[in-house]
N, CA, C and O of each residue as an XYZ file, in Angstrom:
568
protein
N      50.461   -118.466    -56.640
C      49.421   -117.708    -55.979
C      50.030   -116.499    -55.280
O      51.115   -116.597    -54.708
N      49.353   -115.375    -55.318
C      49.853   -114.131    -54.739
C      49.717   -114.158    -53.217
O      48.831   -114.803    -52.656
N      50.628   -113.436    -52.577
C      50.577   -113.337    -51.119
C      49.433   -112.421    -50.712
O      49.048   -111.518    -51.454
N      48.889   -112.671    -49.511
C      47.788   -111.863    -49.030
C      48.322   -110.608    -48.346
O      49.087   -110.695    -47.385
N      47.914   -109.438    -48.848
C      48.342   -108.158    -48.309
C      47.589   -107.854    -47.026
O      46.360   -107.916    -46.988
N      48.335   -107.521    -45.968
C      47.708   -107.189    -44.692
C      47.501   -105.685    -44.580
O      46.401   -105.226    -44.270
N      48.563   -104.915    -44.835
C      48.468   -103.462    -44.715
C      49.588   -102.781    -45.494
O      50.522   -103.425    -45.970
N      49.468   -101.483    -45.607
C      50.529   -100.666    -46.204
C      50.928    -99.610    -45.184
O      50.074    -98.978    -44.561
N      52.229    -99.427    -45.022
C      52.758    -98.454    -44.076
C      53.461    -97.363    -44.875
O      54.298    -97.657    -45.728
N      53.121    -96.107    -44.600
C      53.764    -94.985    -45.279
C      54.663    -94.256    -44.285
O      54.215    -93.839    -43.217
N      55.930    -94.109    -44.648
C      56.910    -93.428    -43.800
C      57.732    -92.468    -44.642
O      57.814    -92.605    -45.863
N      58.342    -91.494    -43.974
C      59.336    -90.636    -44.613
C      60.638    -90.878    -43.873
O      60.761    -90.576    -42.686
N      61.615    -91.431    -44.598
C      62.880    -91.841    -43.998
C      64.022    -91.102    -44.684
O      64.011    -90.914    -45.901
N      64.998    -90.689    -43.901
C      66.167    -90.022    -44.464
C      67.042    -91.057    -45.152
O      67.327    -92.111    -44.585
N      67.467    -90.757    -46.371
C      68.245    -91.684    -47.176
C      69.527    -92.128    -46.503
O      70.253    -91.307    -45.942
N      69.815    -93.433    -46.554
C      71.011    -94.075    -46.012
C      71.138    -93.934    -44.504
O      72.216    -94.163    -43.955
N      70.053    -93.558    -43.819
C      70.110    -93.389    -42.372
C      68.967    -94.094    -41.653
O      68.572    -93.673    -40.565
N      68.435    -95.150    -42.236
C      67.354    -95.895    -41.588
C      67.917    -96.676    -40.412
O      68.946    -97.340    -40.538
N      67.240    -96.599    -39.263
C      67.632    -97.369    -38.082
C      66.377    -97.774    -37.318
O      65.296    -97.251    -37.591
N      66.502    -98.697    -36.363
C      65.309    -99.212    -35.669
C      64.625    -98.225    -34.725
O      63.597    -98.554    -34.132
N      65.171    -97.041    -34.580
C      64.566    -96.041    -33.695
C      63.250    -95.543    -34.300
O      62.987    -95.764    -35.482
N      62.427    -94.873    -33.493
C      61.197    -94.325    -34.045
C      61.505    -93.375    -35.196
O      62.527    -92.691    -35.141
N      60.701    -93.299    -36.206
C      59.381    -93.899    -36.393
C      59.404    -95.291    -37.031
O      58.365    -95.949    -37.094
N      60.560    -95.751    -37.502
C      60.614    -97.015    -38.243
C      60.342    -98.217    -37.341
O      59.500    -99.054    -37.664
N      61.037    -98.307    -36.227
C      60.924    -99.460    -35.336
C      59.502    -99.756    -34.893
O      59.016   -100.864    -35.115
N      58.817    -98.795    -34.271
C      57.449    -99.054    -33.825
C      56.481    -99.361    -34.970
O      55.610   -100.220    -34.830
N      56.628    -98.667    -36.095
C      55.712    -98.878    -37.225
C      55.834   -100.290    -37.785
O      54.826   -100.927    -38.091
N      57.068   -100.783    -37.921
C      57.257   -102.127    -38.460
C      57.080   -103.202    -37.394
O      56.586   -104.293    -37.681
N      57.481   -102.896    -36.176
C      57.408   -103.865    -35.080
C      55.991   -104.301    -34.761
O      55.764   -105.468    -34.440
N      55.041   -103.396    -34.843
C      53.658   -103.755    -34.516
C      53.046   -104.718    -35.525
O      52.011   -105.330    -35.260
N      53.690   -104.850    -36.686
C      53.226   -105.809    -37.686
C      54.101   -107.060    -37.719
O      53.897   -107.941    -38.554
N      55.066   -107.136    -36.820
C      55.907   -108.325    -36.710
C      56.952   -108.465    -37.805
O      57.379   -109.578    -38.112
N      57.368   -107.352    -38.398
C      58.360   -107.408    -39.462
C      59.779   -107.360    -38.906
O      60.007   -106.900    -37.788
N      60.716   -107.836    -39.695
C      62.126   -107.778    -39.330
C      62.623   -106.360    -39.611
O      62.867   -105.992    -40.761
N      62.768   -105.581    -38.558
C      63.117   -104.167    -38.689
C      64.509   -103.994    -39.281
O      64.709   -103.154    -40.159
N      65.460   -104.771    -38.816
C      66.833   -104.637    -39.305
C      66.940   -105.004    -40.784
O      67.740   -104.414    -41.510
N      66.146   -105.964    -41.233
C      66.163   -106.342    -42.644
C      65.702   -105.166    -43.513
O      66.301   -104.877    -44.549
N      64.625   -104.487    -43.074
C      64.171   -103.306    -43.808
C      65.259   -102.234    -43.816
O      65.551   -101.653    -44.862
N      65.855   -101.973    -42.661
C      66.888   -100.936    -42.563
C      68.059   -101.236    -43.496
O      68.555   -100.341    -44.180
N      68.498   -102.485    -43.526
C      69.615   -102.867    -44.403
C      69.250   -102.658    -45.871
O      70.026   -102.067    -46.622
N      68.076   -103.137    -46.287
C      67.650   -103.007    -47.684
C      67.486   -101.538    -48.074
O      67.927   -101.123    -49.146
N      66.852   -100.756    -47.205
C      66.614    -99.341    -47.502
C      67.931    -98.578    -47.599
O      68.131    -97.802    -48.533
N      68.823    -98.794    -46.643
C      70.111    -98.098    -46.658
C      70.934    -98.474    -47.879
O      71.648    -97.634    -48.427
N      70.844    -99.726    -48.312
C      71.567   -100.167    -49.501
C      71.043    -99.462    -50.755
O      71.822    -99.029    -51.605
N      69.712    -99.350    -50.861
C      69.122    -98.712    -52.043
C      69.321    -97.196    -52.064
O      69.302    -96.584    -53.132
N      69.510    -96.591    -50.892
C      69.613    -95.130    -50.825
C      71.009    -94.646    -50.456
O      71.169    -93.502    -50.029
N      72.018    -95.491    -50.613
C      73.368    -95.078    -50.224
C      73.887    -93.909    -51.060
O      74.808    -93.212    -50.632
N      73.311    -93.681    -52.251
C      73.719    -92.555    -53.080
C      72.921    -91.285    -52.785
O      73.147    -90.260    -53.428
N      71.982    -91.330    -51.816
C      71.152    -90.174    -51.473
C      71.189    -89.889    -49.962
O      70.131    -89.816    -49.336
N      72.360    -89.728    -49.369
C      72.400    -89.496    -47.917
C      71.809    -88.135    -47.552
O      72.085    -87.132    -48.211
N      71.000    -88.110    -46.503
C      70.429    -86.865    -46.024
C      69.162    -86.413    -46.729
O      68.549    -85.438    -46.294
N      68.744    -87.076    -47.796
C      67.540    -86.696    -48.534
C      66.352    -87.452    -47.948
O      66.411    -88.670    -47.777
N      65.277    -86.733    -47.643
C      64.072    -87.371    -47.104
C      63.363    -88.091    -48.247
O      63.051    -87.492    -49.275
N      63.113    -89.392    -48.051
C      62.499    -90.208    -49.094
C      61.232    -90.867    -48.546
O      61.303    -91.648    -47.597
N      60.074    -90.559    -49.137
C      58.854    -91.258    -48.742
C      58.920    -92.712    -49.216
O      59.364    -92.993    -50.329
N      58.477    -93.624    -48.363
C      58.506    -95.039    -48.703
C      57.162    -95.656    -48.310
O      56.612    -95.355    -47.251
N      56.646    -96.527    -49.185
C      55.396    -97.251    -48.916
C      55.763    -98.721    -48.766
O      56.245    -99.350    -49.708
N      55.528    -99.265    -47.569
C      55.892   -100.643    -47.262
C      54.619   -101.498    -47.300
O      53.665   -101.229    -46.570
N      54.613   -102.517    -48.145
C      53.489   -103.456    -48.221
C      53.799   -104.640    -47.316
O      54.813   -105.315    -47.493
N      52.922   -104.890    -46.345
C      53.116   -105.970    -45.378
C      52.201   -107.129    -45.764
O      51.004   -106.937    -45.978
N      52.776   -108.346    -45.854
C      52.010   -109.525    -46.224
C      51.738   -110.399    -45.004
O      52.376   -110.254    -43.961
N      50.781   -111.307    -45.156
C      50.328   -112.154    -44.048
C      51.447   -113.020    -43.467
O      51.456   -113.288    -42.265
N      52.397   -113.463    -44.311
C      53.490   -114.314    -43.821
C      54.659   -113.492    -43.245
O      55.773   -113.998    -43.110
N      54.389   -112.221    -42.907
C      55.345   -111.289    -42.302
C      56.526   -110.945    -43.206
O      57.613   -110.628    -42.723
N      56.315   -111.007    -44.478
C      57.311   -110.519    -45.415
C      56.857   -109.139    -45.871
O      55.726   -108.734    -45.599
N      57.722   -108.422    -46.557
C      57.377   -107.084    -46.987
C      58.087   -106.729    -48.288
O      59.102   -107.324    -48.652
N      57.529   -105.759    -48.965
C      58.181   -105.116    -50.105
C      58.000   -103.626    -49.886
O      57.085   -103.203    -49.180
N      58.871   -102.831    -50.492
C      58.683   -101.395    -50.352
C      58.979   -100.670    -51.646
O      59.793   -101.103    -52.462
N      58.290    -99.546    -51.807
C      58.429    -98.692    -52.978
C      58.898    -97.332    -52.484
O      58.310    -96.758    -51.568
N      59.960    -96.822    -53.098
C      60.452    -95.499    -52.736
C      59.892    -94.475    -53.717
O      59.857    -94.713    -54.924
N      59.460    -93.347    -53.194
C      58.939    -92.263    -54.024
C      60.012    -91.175    -54.123
O      61.063    -91.272    -53.490
N      59.739    -90.151    -54.915
C      60.690    -89.045    -55.007
C      60.525    -88.142    -53.779
O      59.466    -88.144    -53.151
N      61.562    -87.372    -53.433
C      61.497    -86.517    -52.239
C      60.299    -85.566    -52.272
O      59.836    -85.195    -53.351
N      59.795    -85.170    -51.105
C      58.633    -84.275    -51.043
C      58.899    -82.939    -51.735
O      60.041    -82.487    -51.816
N      57.833    -82.316    -52.230
C      57.937    -81.025    -52.897
C      58.498    -79.978    -51.933
O      59.325    -79.154    -52.325
N      58.056    -80.007    -50.685
C      58.520    -79.023    -49.708
C      60.035    -79.093    -49.524
O      60.696    -78.059    -49.420
N      60.583    -80.299    -49.485
C      62.032    -80.450    -49.325
C      62.764    -79.910    -50.548
O      63.801    -79.260    -50.418
N      62.230    -80.177    -51.728
C      62.854    -79.679    -52.964
C      62.791    -78.157    -53.030
O      63.750    -77.515    -53.459
N      61.673    -77.577    -52.609
C      61.539    -76.120    -52.616
C      62.499    -75.471    -51.621
O      63.117    -74.452    -51.928
N      62.624    -76.055    -50.438
C      63.560    -75.508    -49.449
C      64.990    -75.557    -49.965
O      65.767    -74.626    -49.750
N      65.334    -76.637    -50.641
C      66.681    -76.771    -51.209
C      66.909    -75.739    -52.309
O      67.962    -75.105    -52.361
N      65.913    -75.570    -53.193
C      66.036    -74.618    -54.297
C      66.139    -73.179    -53.791
O      66.862    -72.368    -54.369
N      65.418    -72.859    -52.715
C      65.437    -71.502    -52.173
C      66.583    -71.293    -51.183
O      66.858    -70.164    -50.777
N      67.245    -72.375    -50.798
C      68.351    -72.278    -49.849
C      67.887    -71.997    -48.432
O      68.531    -71.241    -47.706
N      66.782    -72.595    -48.034
C      66.206    -72.359    -46.713
C      66.332    -73.582    -45.824
O      66.396    -74.710    -46.312
N      66.368    -73.356    -44.518
C      66.393    -74.454    -43.560
C      64.978    -74.896    -43.210
O      64.725    -76.084    -43.007
N      64.043    -73.926    -43.138
C      62.653    -74.264    -42.839
C      61.728    -73.247    -43.481
O      62.169    -72.201    -43.955
N      60.448    -73.562    -43.492
C      59.450    -72.704    -44.127
C      59.134    -71.505    -43.229
O      59.564    -71.442    -42.078
N      58.379    -70.565    -43.777
C      58.007    -69.354    -43.056
C      57.052    -69.674    -41.908
O      56.138    -70.482    -42.071
N      57.256    -69.048    -40.750
C      56.296    -69.246    -39.653
C      54.964    -68.551    -39.927
O      53.951    -68.896    -39.319
N      54.958    -67.567    -40.843
C      53.749    -66.827    -41.194
C      53.558    -66.791    -42.713
O      53.702    -65.726    -43.314
N      53.237    -67.930    -43.354
C      53.046    -67.905    -44.807
C      51.866    -67.009    -45.173
O      50.857    -66.980    -44.469
N      52.002    -66.282    -46.276
C      50.953    -65.358    -46.681
C      51.206    -63.954    -46.175
O      50.794    -62.983    -46.809
N      51.877    -63.832    -45.044
C      52.199    -62.520    -44.485
C      53.636    -62.135    -44.787
O      53.925    -61.007    -45.186
N      54.537    -63.102    -44.589
C      55.952    -62.793    -44.819
C      56.547    -63.817    -45.787
O      56.353    -65.025    -45.651
N      57.268    -63.294    -46.756
C      57.942    -64.148    -47.721
C      59.387    -64.316    -47.261
O      60.067    -63.329    -46.982
N      59.862    -65.562    -47.180
C      61.219    -65.770    -46.668
C      62.200    -66.222    -47.739
O      63.396    -66.344    -47.473
N      61.707    -66.470    -48.943
C      62.611    -66.905    -49.997
C      61.968    -66.785    -51.357
O      60.778    -66.497    -51.480
N      62.787    -67.014    -52.391
C      62.298    -66.937    -53.759
C      62.822    -68.108    -54.566
O      63.950    -68.564    -54.375
N      61.976    -68.588    -55.478
C      62.380    -69.589    -56.460
C      61.916    -69.092    -57.821
O      60.934    -68.356    -57.920
N      62.627    -69.499    -58.872
C      62.260    -69.072    -60.217
C      61.263    -70.050    -60.831
O      61.091    -71.171    -60.352
N      60.618    -69.604    -61.888
C      59.676    -70.472    -62.614
C      60.384    -71.719    -63.149
O      59.799    -72.802    -63.183
N      61.652    -71.565    -63.568
C      62.421    -72.699    -64.091
C      62.640    -73.750    -63.007
O      62.536    -74.947    -63.272
N      62.949    -73.300    -61.769
C      63.135    -74.234    -60.664
C      61.832    -74.959    -60.345
O      61.838    -76.162    -60.081
N      60.717    -74.233    -60.367
C      59.400    -74.839    -60.120
C      59.097    -75.880    -61.185
O      58.599    -76.961    -60.870
N      59.392    -75.569    -62.439
C      59.156    -76.505    -63.537
C      59.997    -77.773    -63.367
O      59.508    -78.878    -63.603
N      61.247    -77.618    -62.961
C      62.133    -78.776    -62.744
C      61.616    -79.653    -61.601
O      61.624    -80.879    -61.715
N      61.168    -79.044    -60.508
C      60.613    -79.799    -59.377
C      59.348    -80.534    -59.823
O      59.140    -81.690    -59.455
N      58.513    -79.871    -60.606
C      57.276    -80.493    -61.105
C      57.594    -81.701    -61.979
O      56.909    -82.720    -61.897
N      58.626    -81.599    -62.817
C      59.016    -82.740    -63.658
C      59.502    -83.912    -62.815
O      59.191    -85.065    -63.114
N      60.262    -83.622    -61.764
C      60.766    -84.684    -60.889
C      59.628    -85.401    -60.164
O      59.676    -86.618    -59.987
N      58.611    -84.657    -59.746
C      57.514    -85.221    -58.956
C      56.345    -85.718    -59.800
O      55.362    -86.218    -59.253
N      56.434    -85.591    -61.107
C      55.329    -85.927    -62.005
C      54.760    -87.330    -61.759
O      53.546    -87.521    -61.822
N      55.613    -88.296    -61.485
C      55.135    -89.669    -61.297
C      54.338    -89.827    -60.003
O      53.532    -90.751    -59.891
N      54.547    -88.949    -59.027
C      53.842    -89.042    -57.747
C      52.559    -88.208    -57.700
O      51.710    -88.425    -56.836
N      52.419    -87.264    -58.619
C      51.218    -86.435    -58.641
C      50.065    -87.177    -59.303
O      50.269    -88.144    -60.038
N      48.846    -86.708    -59.029
C      47.674    -87.324    -59.640
C      47.245    -86.563    -60.900
O      46.058    -86.340    -61.138
N      48.234    -86.176    -61.692
C      47.968    -85.490    -62.944
C      48.969    -85.938    -63.998
O      50.054    -86.424    -63.677
N      48.591    -85.768    -65.260
C      49.508    -86.101    -66.342
C      49.935    -84.850    -67.102
O      50.755    -84.922    -68.017
N      49.374    -83.698    -66.718
C      49.684    -82.438    -67.388
C      50.729    -81.666    -66.598
O      50.601    -81.502    -65.385
N      51.753    -81.197    -67.277
C      52.839    -80.472    -66.618
C      52.349    -79.149    -66.034
O      52.847    -78.716    -64.995
N      51.378    -78.498    -66.685
C      50.840    -77.232    -66.166
C      50.185    -77.431    -64.804
O      50.352    -76.609    -63.903
N      49.441    -78.520    -64.658
C      48.797    -78.820    -63.374
C      49.839    -79.132    -62.310
O      49.693    -78.723    -61.158
N      50.882    -79.848    -62.686
C      51.947    -80.179    -61.734
C      52.666    -78.917    -61.273
O      53.021    -78.798    -60.100
N      52.882    -77.974    -62.189
C      53.519    -76.702    -61.834
C      52.641    -75.940    -60.851
O      53.150    -75.347    -59.900
N      51.332    -75.949    -61.068
C      50.415    -75.250    -60.152
C      50.426    -75.892    -58.763
O      50.302    -75.188    -57.761
N      50.573    -77.215    -58.690
C      50.660    -77.895    -57.399
C      51.912    -77.430    -56.656
O      51.856    -77.122    -55.465
N      53.041    -77.382    -57.365
C      54.306    -76.962    -56.751
C      54.231    -75.490    -56.328
O      54.715    -75.129    -55.256
N      53.627    -74.642    -57.167
C      53.475    -73.223    -56.819
C      52.608    -73.054    -55.575
O      52.892    -72.201    -54.735
N      51.565    -73.853    -55.453
C      50.707    -73.794    -54.273
C      51.445    -74.197    -53.017
O      51.249    -73.596    -51.961
N      52.292    -75.207    -53.120
C      53.099    -75.625    -51.973
C      54.067    -74.511    -51.595
O      54.254    -74.226    -50.412
N      54.680    -73.884    -52.588
C      55.608    -72.776    -52.328
C      54.881    -71.633    -51.622
O      55.392    -71.068    -50.656
N      53.702    -71.303    -52.104
C      52.927    -70.221    -51.502
C      52.596    -70.535    -50.038
O      52.670    -69.656    -49.180
N      52.233    -71.783    -49.760
C      51.878    -72.166    -48.392
C      53.089    -72.245    -47.466
O      52.939    -72.319    -46.246
N      54.292    -72.229    -48.046
C      55.519    -72.237    -47.252
C      56.103    -70.835    -47.090
O      57.088    -70.659    -46.373
N      55.516    -69.844    -47.741
C      56.040    -68.488    -47.673
C      57.175    -68.253    -48.649
O      58.018    -67.385    -48.424
N      57.205    -69.021    -49.734
C      58.239    -68.864    -50.753
C      57.585    -68.230    -51.990
O      56.544    -68.687    -52.463
N      58.211    -67.182    -52.492
C      57.695    -66.448    -53.630
C      58.219    -67.067    -54.935
O      59.393    -67.427    -55.028
N      57.338    -67.186    -55.942
C      57.743    -67.681    -57.258
C      57.916    -66.471    -58.166
O      56.970    -65.719    -58.401
N      59.143    -66.287    -58.678
C      59.444    -65.118    -59.518
C      59.810    -65.573    -60.927
O      60.155    -66.733    -61.155
N      59.726    -64.629    -61.867
C      60.043    -64.943    -63.269
C      61.509    -65.288    -63.450
O      61.817    -66.322    -64.042
N      62.416    -64.472    -62.969
C      63.831    -64.734    -63.132
C      64.645    -64.099    -62.054
O      65.869    -64.228    -62.048
């Protein structure tokens, strides 16, 4: 018989750096989960991705056990890395602070394809381009 699902918790955690401090500790603690057990499992699975922000969905069951699914890094983080930026533009639409090529956008779209709600690569590219535009990053041909 399947376990009864109580809730799902969505967090963004830096790879190989999970610890009981906020936001992880309070989010898991209020559901009575073993925080250190999650931190150990997460750090073990992400030891090859230190410093990369990884979205994680934690399924909490009635008997206080949990499972978690790791997603691919956010589009914004990938765009900042591709453009070589520390943060997005304070005035998107008015000032452009970086540039990415169409090839880089296509590669990011392929990486995130499993997390998007589309099966067409053209739609995924448009999603990534929209995120770039909202961050003040210009998409150029070459």
